[in-house]
C-alpha positions as CSV (number, residue, x, y, z in Angstrom):
1,X,45.6,17.8,-49.0
2,X,46.6,15.7,-46.1
3,X,44.2,13.6,-44.0
4,X,43.5,15.0,-40.5
5,X,41.6,12.0,-39.1
6,X,41.6,8.2,-39.2
7,X,38.9,5.6,-38.9
8,X,37.7,5.3,-35.3
9,X,38.4,8.9,-34.3
10,X,35.7,10.8,-32.3
11,X,34.7,14.1,-33.9
12,X,32.1,16.9,-33.6
13,X,31.0,19.6,-36.0
14,X,32.8,22.9,-35.4
15,X,30.8,25.8,-34.0
16,X,27.8,23.7,-33.0
17,X,27.7,23.1,-29.2
18,X,24.7,20.8,-29.6
19,X,26.2,18.7,-32.3
20,X,26.4,15.0,-31.6
21,X,29.6,13.1,-31.0
22,X,30.3,11.1,-34.1
23,X,32.7,8.3,-35.0
24,X,34.7,8.5,-38.3
25,X,34.1,5.5,-40.5
26,X,36.3,6.2,-43.5
27,X,37.3,8.7,-46.2
28,X,35.1,8.7,-49.2
29,X,35.8,10.0,-52.7
30,X,33.7,13.0,-53.7
31,X,33.7,14.8,-57.1
32,X,34.1,18.5,-57.0
33,X,31.3,20.0,-59.1
34,X,33.3,23.1,-60.1
35,X,36.5,21.5,-61.4
36,X,35.2,17.9,-62.0
37,X,38.1,16.4,-60.0
38,X,37.6,13.6,-57.5
39,X,38.9,14.3,-54.0
40,X,39.8,11.2,-52.0
41,X,41.4,12.9,-49.0
42,X,38.9,15.6,-47.8
43,X,35.5,14.0,-47.1
44,X,34.7,11.7,-44.2
45,X,31.8,9.4,-43.6
46,X,30.7,9.7,-39.9
47,X,28.2,7.7,-37.8
48,X,26.2,8.6,-34.7
49,X,23.1,7.4,-32.9
50,X,20.0,9.5,-32.1
51,X,17.2,8.0,-30.1
52,X,18.5,4.5,-30.9
53,X,18.6,5.0,-34.6
54,X,21.9,4.9,-36.6
55,X,22.5,8.1,-38.6
56,X,25.4,8.8,-41.0
57,X,26.5,11.6,-43.2
58,X,29.5,12.9,-45.2
59,X,31.4,15.9,-43.9
60,X,34.4,17.9,-45.1
61,X,37.3,17.4,-42.8
62,X,37.7,21.1,-42.2
63,X,34.2,21.3,-40.7
64,X,35.1,18.8,-37.9
65,X,37.1,18.9,-34.8
66,X,38.5,16.0,-32.8
67,X,36.9,15.4,-29.4
68,X,39.1,14.7,-26.4
69,X,36.7,12.3,-24.7
70,X,36.6,9.0,-26.4
71,X,34.2,6.2,-25.8
72,X,31.5,4.0,-27.2
73,X,28.3,5.2,-28.8
74,X,26.3,3.8,-25.9
75,X,27.1,4.2,-22.2
76,X,27.7,0.9,-20.4
77,X,27.3,0.6,-16.7
78,X,28.9,-2.3,-15.0
79,X,27.6,-3.2,-11.5
80,X,30.2,-2.7,-8.8
81,X,30.8,-5.9,-6.8
82,X,30.2,-5.6,-3.1
83,X,32.7,-7.7,-1.2
84,X,32.7,-8.4,2.5
85,X,35.6,-9.5,4.6
86,X,33.6,-11.8,6.8
């Protein structure tokens, strides 16, 4: 199975409009309980913040979609400089 994402990509869970925007950390190996084989290319560890607390979980790559908007986990507002010509 090929990898769909890379570290640093922004993703959301498919079919959940209220799902948080998460950042991909890395692919993690996970053992399939039916066949006993280890899969290195299908499960992702993702991180997001909720109410200032860091949360993370492991998702299958087929349950995630890439988001178009990119950006940091926190909004940063820079003050605009007010310049006068006099």
